[in-house]
BAZA-787274 format. One record per atom (N, C-alpha, C, CB): residue number from 1; atom name; x, y, z. Coordinates in Angstrom, 3 decimals, padded with zeros to 6 digits. Glycine has a CB too. Layout:
BEGIN
+------+------+----------+----------+----------+
! resi ! name !       xx !       yy !       zz !
+------+------+----------+----------+----------+
!  NUM !   CA !        X !        Y !        Z !
...
+------+------+----------+----------+----------+
***
This chain:
BEGIN
+------+------+----------+----------+----------+
! resi ! name !       xx !       yy !       zz !
+------+------+----------+----------+----------+
!    1 !    N !  097.449 !  088.318 !  080.581 !
!    1 !   CA !  096.570 !  088.588 !  079.465 !
!    1 !    C !  097.437 !  089.165 !  078.339 !
!    1 !   CB !  095.405 !  089.570 !  079.872 !
!    2 !    N !  097.036 !  088.875 !  077.149 !
!    2 !   CA !  097.856 !  089.300 !  076.014 !
!    2 !    C !  097.050 !  090.091 !  074.986 !
!    2 !   CB !  098.488 !  088.089 !  075.348 !
!    3 !    N !  096.050 !  090.855 !  075.432 !
!    3 !   CA !  095.223 !  091.594 !  074.505 !
!    3 !    C !  094.162 !  090.730 !  073.853 !
!    3 !   CB !  096.074 !  092.221 !  073.459 !
!    4 !    N !  093.918 !  089.561 !  074.392 !
!    4 !   CA !  092.938 !  088.634 !  073.847 !
!    4 !    C !  091.524 !  089.076 !  074.198 !
!    4 !   CB !  093.195 !  087.219 !  074.362 !
!    5 !    N !  090.643 !  089.041 !  073.215 !
!    5 !   CA !  089.230 !  089.338 !  073.437 !
!    5 !    C !  088.612 !  088.218 !  074.255 !
!    5 !   CB !  088.475 !  089.518 !  072.092 !
!    6 !    N !  087.859 !  088.567 !  075.308 !
!    6 !   CA !  087.234 !  087.559 !  076.166 !
!    6 !    C !  085.743 !  087.427 !  075.876 !
!    6 !   CB !  087.449 !  087.909 !  077.638 !
!    7 !    N !  084.983 !  088.534 !  075.936 !
!    7 !   CA !  083.533 !  088.446 !  075.746 !
!    7 !    C !  082.922 !  089.818 !  075.512 !
!    7 !   CB !  082.876 !  087.784 !  076.957 !
!    8 !    N !  081.752 !  089.810 !  074.884 !
!    8 !   CA !  080.944 !  091.028 !  074.784 !
!    8 !    C !  080.066 !  091.076 !  076.024 !
!    8 !   CB !  080.077 !  091.059 !  073.455 !
!    9 !    N !  080.154 !  092.155 !  076.783 !
!    9 !   CA !  079.338 !  092.301 !  077.987 !
!    9 !    C !  077.898 !  092.616 !  077.603 !
!    9 !   CB !  079.907 !  093.407 !  078.905 !
!   10 !    N !  077.720 !  093.560 !  076.682 !
!   10 !   CA !  076.393 !  093.922 !  076.189 !
!   10 !    C !  076.578 !  094.535 !  074.803 !
!   10 !   CB !  075.657 !  094.922 !  077.171 !
!   11 !    N !  075.895 !  094.000 !  073.802 !
!   11 !   CA !  076.111 !  094.514 !  072.447 !
!   11 !    C !  075.571 !  095.926 !  072.224 !
!   11 !   CB !  075.479 !  093.588 !  071.459 !
!   12 !    N !  074.613 !  096.348 !  073.047 !
!   12 !   CA !  074.058 !  097.689 !  072.893 !
!   12 !    C !  073.351 !  098.093 !  074.182 !
!   12 !   CB !  073.081 !  097.751 !  071.688 !
!   13 !    N !  073.577 !  099.318 !  074.618 !
!   13 !   CA !  072.942 !  099.839 !  075.832 !
!   13 !    C !  072.803 !  101.344 !  075.695 !
!   13 !   CB !  073.762 !  099.470 !  077.111 !
!   14 !    N !  071.803 !  101.945 !  076.345 !
!   14 !   CA !  071.661 !  103.406 !  076.261 !
!   14 !    C !  072.898 !  104.117 !  076.813 !
!   14 !   CB !  070.406 !  103.866 !  077.027 !
!   15 !    N !  073.223 !  105.253 !  076.232 !
!   15 !   CA !  074.356 !  106.058 !  076.687 !
!   15 !    C !  073.878 !  106.959 !  077.823 !
!   15 !   CB !  074.964 !  106.906 !  075.512 !
!   16 !    N !  073.729 !  106.339 !  079.026 !
!   16 !   CA !  073.243 !  107.101 !  080.180 !
!   16 !    C !  074.304 !  107.282 !  081.262 !
!   16 !   CB !  072.035 !  106.417 !  080.772 !
!   17 !    N !  075.537 !  106.868 !  080.977 !
!   17 !   CA !  076.636 !  107.099 !  081.910 !
!   17 !    C !  076.892 !  105.984 !  082.895 !
!   17 !   CB !  076.384 !  108.326 !  082.655 !
!   18 !    N !  076.080 !  104.923 !  082.899 !
!   18 !   CA !  076.281 !  103.828 !  083.854 !
!   18 !    C !  075.799 !  102.513 !  083.256 !
!   18 !   CB !  075.542 !  104.115 !  085.182 !
!   19 !    N !  076.444 !  101.431 !  083.661 !
!   19 !   CA !  076.025 !  100.093 !  083.259 !
!   19 !    C !  076.548 !  099.109 !  084.294 !
!   19 !   CB !  076.541 !  099.736 !  081.823 !
!   20 !    N !  075.687 !  098.277 !  084.859 !
!   20 !   CA !  076.083 !  097.264 !  085.849 !
!   20 !    C !  075.924 !  095.885 !  085.244 !
!   20 !   CB !  075.242 !  097.387 !  087.150 !
!   21 !    N !  076.808 !  094.956 !  085.638 !
!   21 !   CA !  076.715 !  093.586 !  085.174 !
!   21 !    C !  077.427 !  092.680 !  086.161 !
!   21 !   CB !  077.311 !  093.436 !  083.759 !
!   22 !    N !  077.144 !  091.384 !  086.064 !
!   22 !   CA !  077.805 !  090.371 !  086.880 !
!   22 !    C !  079.055 !  089.892 !  086.140 !
!   22 !   CB !  076.839 !  089.176 !  087.190 !
!   23 !    N !  080.167 !  089.816 !  086.846 !
!   23 !   CA !  081.398 !  089.289 !  086.248 !
!   23 !    C !  081.220 !  087.789 !  086.067 !
!   23 !   CB !  082.661 !  089.610 !  087.137 !
!   24 !    N !  081.567 !  087.283 !  084.905 !
!   24 !   CA !  081.403 !  085.859 !  084.584 !
!   24 !    C !  082.298 !  084.992 !  085.458 !
!   24 !   CB !  081.712 !  085.603 !  083.104 !
!   25 !    N !  081.765 !  083.831 !  085.855 !
!   25 !   CA !  082.584 !  082.850 !  086.562 !
!   25 !    C !  083.555 !  082.222 !  085.572 !
!   25 !   CB !  081.699 !  081.759 !  087.243 !
!   26 !    N !  084.675 !  081.753 !  086.065 !
!   26 !   CA !  085.621 !  081.059 !  085.215 !
!   26 !    C !  086.715 !  081.932 !  084.632 !
!   26 !   CB !  084.899 !  080.412 !  084.123 !
!   27 !    N !  086.663 !  083.241 !  084.896 !
!   27 !   CA !  087.758 !  084.093 !  084.417 !
!   27 !    C !  088.976 !  083.851 !  085.294 !
!   27 !   CB !  087.353 !  085.608 !  084.430 !
!   28 !    N !  090.144 !  083.819 !  084.682 !
!   28 !   CA !  091.360 !  083.606 !  085.464 !
!   28 !    C !  091.702 !  084.888 !  086.228 !
!   28 !   CB !  092.545 !  083.177 !  084.545 !
!   29 !    N !  092.345 !  084.743 !  087.359 !
!   29 !   CA !  092.777 !  085.901 !  088.142 !
!   29 !    C !  093.849 !  086.659 !  087.379 !
!   29 !   CB !  093.303 !  085.468 !  089.533 !
!   30 !    N !  093.681 !  087.971 !  087.290 !
!   30 !   CA !  094.649 !  088.806 !  086.587 !
!   30 !    C !  094.396 !  090.266 !  086.941 !
!   30 !   CB !  094.564 !  088.587 !  085.049 !
!   31 !    N !  095.444 !  091.068 !  086.848 !
!   31 !   CA !  095.286 !  092.515 !  087.031 !
!   31 !    C !  095.463 !  093.239 !  085.695 !
!   31 !   CB !  096.305 !  093.050 !  088.073 !
!   32 !    N !  095.255 !  092.504 !  084.600 !
!   32 !   CA !  095.424 !  093.072 !  083.270 !
!   32 !    C !  094.125 !  093.095 !  082.459 !
!   32 !   CB !  096.472 !  092.296 !  082.521 !
!   33 !    N !  092.983 !  093.124 !  083.134 !
!   33 !   CA !  091.707 !  093.215 !  082.410 !
!   33 !    C !  091.430 !  094.664 !  082.029 !
!   33 !   CB !  090.542 !  092.649 !  083.267 !
!   34 !    N !  090.759 !  094.828 !  080.899 !
!   34 !   CA !  090.301 !  096.139 !  080.434 !
!   34 !    C !  088.909 !  095.968 !  079.845 !
!   34 !   CB !  091.290 !  096.756 !  079.377 !
!   35 !    N !  088.162 !  097.058 !  079.835 !
!   35 !   CA !  086.869 !  097.085 !  079.162 !
!   35 !    C !  086.987 !  098.031 !  077.983 !
!   35 !   CB !  085.718 !  097.524 !  080.132 !
!   36 !    N !  086.484 !  097.585 !  076.841 !
!   36 !   CA !  086.452 !  098.446 !  075.655 !
!   36 !    C !  085.007 !  098.885 !  075.451 !
!   36 !   CB !  087.015 !  097.703 !  074.375 !
!   37 !    N !  084.810 !  100.181 !  075.370 !
!   37 !   CA !  083.498 !  100.748 !  075.076 !
!   37 !    C !  083.557 !  101.270 !  073.655 !
!   37 !   CB !  083.101 !  101.885 !  076.097 !
!   38 !    N !  082.607 !  100.785 !  072.837 !
!   38 !   CA !  082.596 !  101.221 !  071.437 !
!   38 !    C !  081.196 !  101.656 !  071.034 !
!   38 !   CB !  083.095 !  100.094 !  070.508 !
!   39 !    N !  081.145 !  102.421 !  069.992 !
!   39 !   CA !  079.877 !  102.875 !  069.421 !
!   39 !    C !  079.301 !  101.716 !  068.617 !
!   39 !   CB !  080.068 !  104.162 !  068.522 !
!   40 !    N !  078.064 !  101.287 !  068.950 !
!   40 !   CA !  077.455 !  100.138 !  068.265 !
!   40 !    C !  077.300 !  100.393 !  066.770 !
!   40 !   CB !  076.091 !  099.816 !  068.877 !
!   41 !    N !  077.060 !  101.633 !  066.422 !
!   41 !   CA !  076.871 !  101.967 !  065.011 !
!   41 !    C !  078.200 !  102.141 !  064.276 !
!   41 !   CB !  076.046 !  103.235 !  064.885 !
!   42 !    N !  079.232 !  102.605 !  065.004 !
!   42 !   CA !  080.562 !  102.837 !  064.421 !
!   42 !    C !  081.611 !  102.127 !  065.281 !
!   42 !   CB !  080.875 !  104.375 !  064.317 !
!   43 !    N !  081.788 !  100.808 !  065.132 !
!   43 !   CA !  082.689 !  100.034 !  065.985 !
!   43 !    C !  084.141 !  100.530 !  066.007 !
!   43 !   CB !  082.672 !  098.616 !  065.542 !
!   44 !    N !  084.531 !  101.285 !  065.003 !
!   44 !   CA !  085.884 !  101.844 !  064.992 !
!   44 !    C !  086.055 !  102.987 !  065.981 !
!   44 !   CB !  086.231 !  102.325 !  063.604 !
!   45 !    N !  084.962 !  103.463 !  066.536 !
!   45 !   CA !  084.996 !  104.507 !  067.561 !
!   45 !    C !  084.904 !  103.820 !  068.917 !
!   45 !   CB !  083.831 !  105.553 !  067.369 !
!   46 !    N !  086.017 !  103.827 !  069.660 !
!   46 !   CA !  086.045 !  103.110 !  070.944 !
!   46 !    C !  087.047 !  103.748 !  071.891 !
!   46 !   CB !  086.392 !  101.623 !  070.732 !
!   47 !    N !  086.980 !  103.306 !  073.151 !
!   47 !   CA !  087.962 !  103.700 !  074.162 !
!   47 !    C !  088.136 !  102.525 !  075.115 !
!   47 !   CB !  087.516 !  105.003 !  074.933 !
!   48 !    N !  089.365 !  102.303 !  075.570 !
!   48 !   CA !  089.661 !  101.223 !  076.509 !
!   48 !    C !  089.833 !  101.786 !  077.908 !
!   48 !   CB !  090.924 !  100.452 !  076.081 !
!   49 !    N !  089.346 !  101.038 !  078.900 !
!   49 !   CA !  089.491 !  101.447 !  080.301 !
!   49 !    C !  090.938 !  101.270 !  080.756 !
!   49 !   CB !  088.538 !  100.633 !  081.211 !
!   50 !    N !  091.221 !  101.788 !  081.936 !
!   50 !   CA !  092.488 !  101.476 !  082.599 !
!   50 !    C !  092.455 !  099.990 !  082.959 !
!   50 !   CB !  092.717 !  102.382 !  083.884 !
!   51 !    N !  093.611 !  099.406 !  083.250 !
!   51 !   CA !  093.661 !  098.013 !  083.691 !
!   51 !    C !  093.010 !  097.898 !  085.068 !
!   51 !   CB !  095.129 !  097.492 !  083.729 !
!   52 !    N !  092.323 !  096.771 !  085.299 !
!   52 !   CA !  091.766 !  096.479 !  086.614 !
!   52 !    C !  091.922 !  094.994 !  086.894 !
!   52 !   CB !  090.275 !  096.905 !  086.700 !
!   53 !    N !  091.709 !  094.618 !  088.155 !
!   53 !   CA !  091.958 !  093.244 !  088.591 !
!   53 !    C !  090.659 !  092.479 !  088.808 !
!   53 !   CB !  092.782 !  093.238 !  089.871 !
!   54 !    N !  090.670 !  091.234 !  088.401 !
!   54 !   CA !  089.634 !  090.267 !  088.745 !
!   54 !    C !  090.361 !  089.105 !  089.387 !
!   54 !   CB !  088.783 !  089.812 !  087.482 !
!   55 !    N !  089.909 !  088.693 !  090.578 !
!   55 !   CA !  090.542 !  087.554 !  091.225 !
!   55 !    C !  089.459 !  086.594 !  091.683 !
!   55 !   CB !  091.428 !  088.003 !  092.417 !
!   56 !    N !  089.803 !  085.341 !  091.723 !
!   56 !   CA !  088.863 !  084.281 !  092.063 !
!   56 !    C !  088.919 !  083.991 !  093.554 !
!   56 !   CB !  089.161 !  083.009 !  091.256 !
!   57 !    N !  087.743 !  083.817 !  094.171 !
!   57 !   CA !  087.673 !  083.409 !  095.576 !
!   57 !    C !  087.388 !  081.919 !  095.690 !
!   57 !   CB !  086.595 !  084.210 !  096.319 !
!   58 !    N !  087.436 !  081.208 !  094.577 !
!   58 !   CA !  087.132 !  079.785 !  094.553 !
!   58 !    C !  088.423 !  079.013 !  094.347 !
!   58 !   CB !  086.101 !  079.448 !  093.443 !
!   59 !    N !  088.623 !  077.973 !  095.132 !
!   59 !   CA !  089.790 !  077.122 !  094.946 !
!   59 !    C !  090.605 !  076.998 !  096.208 !
!   59 !   CB !  090.652 !  077.652 !  093.838 !
!   60 !    N !  091.528 !  076.035 !  096.240 !
!   60 !   CA !  092.297 !  075.741 !  097.453 !
!   60 !    C !  093.261 !  076.846 !  097.851 !
!   60 !   CB !  093.061 !  074.474 !  097.268 !
!   61 !    N !  093.667 !  077.719 !  096.934 !
!   61 !   CA !  094.625 !  078.760 !  097.281 !
!   61 !    C !  093.945 !  080.119 !  097.434 !
!   61 !   CB !  095.720 !  078.840 !  096.225 !
!   62 !    N !  092.609 !  080.106 !  097.506 !
!   62 !   CA !  091.880 !  081.369 !  097.585 !
!   62 !    C !  092.137 !  082.067 !  098.916 !
!   62 !   CB !  090.378 !  081.132 !  097.395 !
!   63 !    N !  092.275 !  083.354 !  098.843 !
!   63 !   CA !  092.427 !  084.177 !  100.035 !
!   63 !    C !  091.624 !  085.443 !  099.845 !
!   63 !   CB !  093.918 !  084.502 !  100.316 !
!   64 !    N !  091.123 !  085.968 !  100.936 !
!   64 !   CA !  090.493 !  087.270 !  100.892 !
!   64 !    C !  091.619 !  088.278 !  101.069 !
!   64 !   CB !  089.367 !  087.428 !  101.996 !
!   65 !    N !  091.807 !  089.182 !  100.114 !
!   65 !   CA !  092.925 !  090.117 !  100.215 !
!   65 !    C !  092.919 !  090.872 !  101.540 !
!   65 !   CB !  092.885 !  091.103 !  099.061 !
!   66 !    N !  094.074 !  090.902 !  102.205 !
!   66 !   CA !  094.206 !  091.623 !  103.463 !
!   66 !    C !  093.905 !  090.781 !  104.689 !
!   66 !   CB !  093.311 !  092.802 !  103.453 !
!   67 !    N !  093.498 !  089.522 !  104.501 !
!   67 !   CA !  093.164 !  088.667 !  105.634 !
!   67 !    C !  093.974 !  087.383 !  105.565 !
!   67 !   CB !  091.653 !  088.353 !  105.662 !
!   68 !    N !  094.494 !  086.962 !  106.700 !
!   68 !   CA !  095.214 !  085.706 !  106.773 !
!   68 !    C !  094.233 !  084.607 !  107.182 !
!   68 !   CB !  096.406 !  085.801 !  107.772 !
!   69 !    N !  094.150 !  083.511 !  106.434 !
!   69 !   CA !  093.245 !  082.417 !  106.814 !
!   69 !    C !  093.537 !  081.878 !  108.214 !
!   69 !   CB !  093.346 !  081.284 !  105.802 !
!   70 !    N !  094.805 !  081.850 !  108.606 !
!   70 !   CA !  095.172 !  081.372 !  109.938 !
!   70 !    C !  094.613 !  082.294 !  111.018 !
!   70 !   CB !  096.699 !  081.265 !  110.069 !
!   71 !    N !  094.712 !  083.612 !  110.818 !
!   71 !   CA !  094.168 !  084.542 !  111.802 !
!   71 !    C !  092.657 !  084.426 !  111.903 !
!   71 !   CB !  094.554 !  085.968 !  111.449 !
!   72 !    N !  091.980 !  084.247 !  110.771 !
!   72 !   CA !  090.524 !  084.062 !  110.807 !
!   72 !    C !  090.151 !  082.788 !  111.555 !
!   72 !   CB !  089.952 !  084.019 !  109.381 !
!   73 !    N !  090.912 !  081.713 !  111.354 !
!   73 !   CA !  090.664 !  080.465 !  112.064 !
!   73 !    C !  090.874 !  080.649 !  113.563 !
!   73 !   CB !  091.576 !  079.354 !  111.531 !
!   74 !    N !  091.976 !  081.288 !  113.947 !
!   74 !   CA !  092.253 !  081.517 !  115.368 !
!   74 !    C !  091.174 !  082.387 !  116.007 !
!   74 !   CB !  093.627 !  082.174 !  115.545 !
!   75 !    N !  090.719 !  083.394 !  115.299 !
!   75 !   CA !  089.652 !  084.257 !  115.808 !
!   75 !    C !  088.381 !  083.447 !  116.039 !
!   75 !   CB !  089.378 !  085.419 !  114.828 !
!   76 !    N !  088.025 !  082.590 !  115.081 !
!   76 !   CA !  086.820 !  081.767 !  115.196 !
!   76 !    C !  086.926 !  080.803 !  116.371 !
!   76 !   CB !  086.577 !  080.989 !  113.898 !
!   77 !    N !  088.076 !  080.173 !  116.532 !
!   77 !   CA !  088.283 !  079.247 !  117.644 !
!   77 !    C !  088.221 !  080.012 !  118.972 !
!   77 !   CB !  089.646 !  078.508 !  117.499 !
!   78 !    N !  088.836 !  081.179 !  119.024 !
!   78 !   CA !  088.819 !  081.983 !  120.250 !
!   78 !    C !  087.411 !  082.368 !  120.656 !
!   78 !   CB !  089.656 !  083.234 !  120.071 !
!   79 !    N !  086.610 !  082.821 !  119.726 !
!   79 !   CA !  085.219 !  083.178 !  120.015 !
!   79 !    C !  084.447 !  081.943 !  120.486 !
!   79 !   CB !  084.541 !  083.797 !  118.763 !
!   80 !    N !  084.673 !  080.803 !  119.858 !
!   80 !   CA !  083.991 !  079.568 !  120.252 !
!   80 !    C !  084.328 !  079.185 !  121.686 !
!   80 !   CB !  084.365 !  078.426 !  119.305 !
!   81 !    N !  085.596 !  079.293 !  122.065 !
!   81 !   CA !  086.016 !  078.960 !  123.427 !
!   81 !    C !  085.353 !  079.896 !  124.436 !
!   81 !   CB !  087.552 !  079.036 !  123.554 !
!   82 !    N !  085.314 !  081.175 !  124.132 !
!   82 !   CA !  084.679 !  082.143 !  125.038 !
!   82 !    C !  083.200 !  081.813 !  125.212 !
!   82 !   CB !  084.846 !  083.587 !  124.503 !
!   83 !    N !  082.513 !  081.513 !  124.127 !
!   83 !   CA !  081.088 !  081.183 !  124.205 !
!   83 !    C !  080.847 !  079.898 !  124.993 !
!   83 !   CB !  080.503 !  081.048 !  122.802 !
!   84 !    N !  081.698 !  078.891 !  124.812 !
!   84 !   CA !  081.558 !  077.640 !  125.553 !
!   84 !    C !  081.785 !  077.860 !  127.047 !
!   84 !   CB !  082.539 !  076.589 !  125.017 !
!   85 !    N !  082.758 !  078.699 !  127.406 !
!   85 !   CA !  083.018 !  078.999 !  128.815 !
!   85 !    C !  081.827 !  079.726 !  129.442 !
!   85 !   CB !  084.299 !  079.850 !  128.958 !
!   86 !    N !  081.257 !  080.677 !  128.710 !
!   86 !   CA !  080.095 !  081.401 !  129.224 !
!   86 !    C !  078.915 !  080.450 !  129.414 !
!   86 !   CB !  079.708 !  082.551 !  128.271 !
!   87 !    N !  078.723 !  079.538 !  128.478 !
!   87 !   CA !  077.638 !  078.571 !  128.583 !
!   87 !    C !  077.854 !  077.662 !  129.785 !
!   87 !   CB !  077.526 !  077.740 !  127.297 !
!   88 !    N !  079.104 !  077.218 !  130.007 !
!   88 !   CA !  079.415 !  076.365 !  131.152 !
!   88 !    C !  079.185 !  077.108 !  132.462 !
!   88 !   CB !  080.863 !  075.870 !  131.074 !
!   89 !    N !  079.565 !  078.390 !  132.518 !
!   89 !   CA !  079.354 !  079.193 !  133.734 !
!   89 !    C !  077.872 !  079.370 !  134.019 !
!   89 !   CB !  080.028 !  080.570 !  133.598 !
!   90 !    N !  077.065 !  079.533 !  133.008 !
!   90 !   CA !  075.628 !  079.673 !  133.206 !
!   90 !    C !  075.034 !  078.398 !  133.802 !
!   90 !   CB !  074.939 !  080.010 !  131.880 !
!   91 !    N !  075.486 !  077.227 !  133.359 !
!   91 !   CA !  074.999 !  075.963 !  133.880 !
!   91 !    C !  075.403 !  075.774 !  135.339 !
!   91 !   CB !  075.523 !  074.811 !  133.036 !
!   92 !    N !  076.625 !  076.178 !  135.707 !
!   92 !   CA !  077.125 !  076.055 !  137.080 !
!   92 !    C !  076.344 !  076.962 !  138.012 !
!   92 !   CB !  078.624 !  076.391 !  137.148 !
!   93 !    N !  076.057 !  078.170 !  137.587 !
!   93 !   CA !  075.369 !  079.155 !  138.424 !
!   93 !    C !  073.874 !  078.851 !  138.565 !
!   93 !   CB !  075.557 !  080.552 !  137.844 !
!   94 !    N !  073.308 !  078.051 !  137.695 !
!   94 !   CA !  071.861 !  077.739 !  137.771 !
!   94 !    C !  071.628 !  076.502 !  138.526 !
!   94 !   CB !  071.248 !  077.603 !  136.406 !
+------+------+----------+----------+----------+
***
């Protein structure tokens, strides 16, 4: 990111200390996002947040941070095998 303006989240909201919103789809993954909070009446009065990260979970290279896709696949296959064996044992015993 190069200090480029992306979007207005909300042009005006009550000053109650909190505001929730959905992050827009289509933003590129980056750890250089900031939010600027400004006074609607006096736009020259503002403050910028610390940098934060937005990352995409959509696409062929998507990963859930801290998890290996291979380990998740192996775990899923392992659980499936255990369940199939238990099902087979139930059929044999009945």
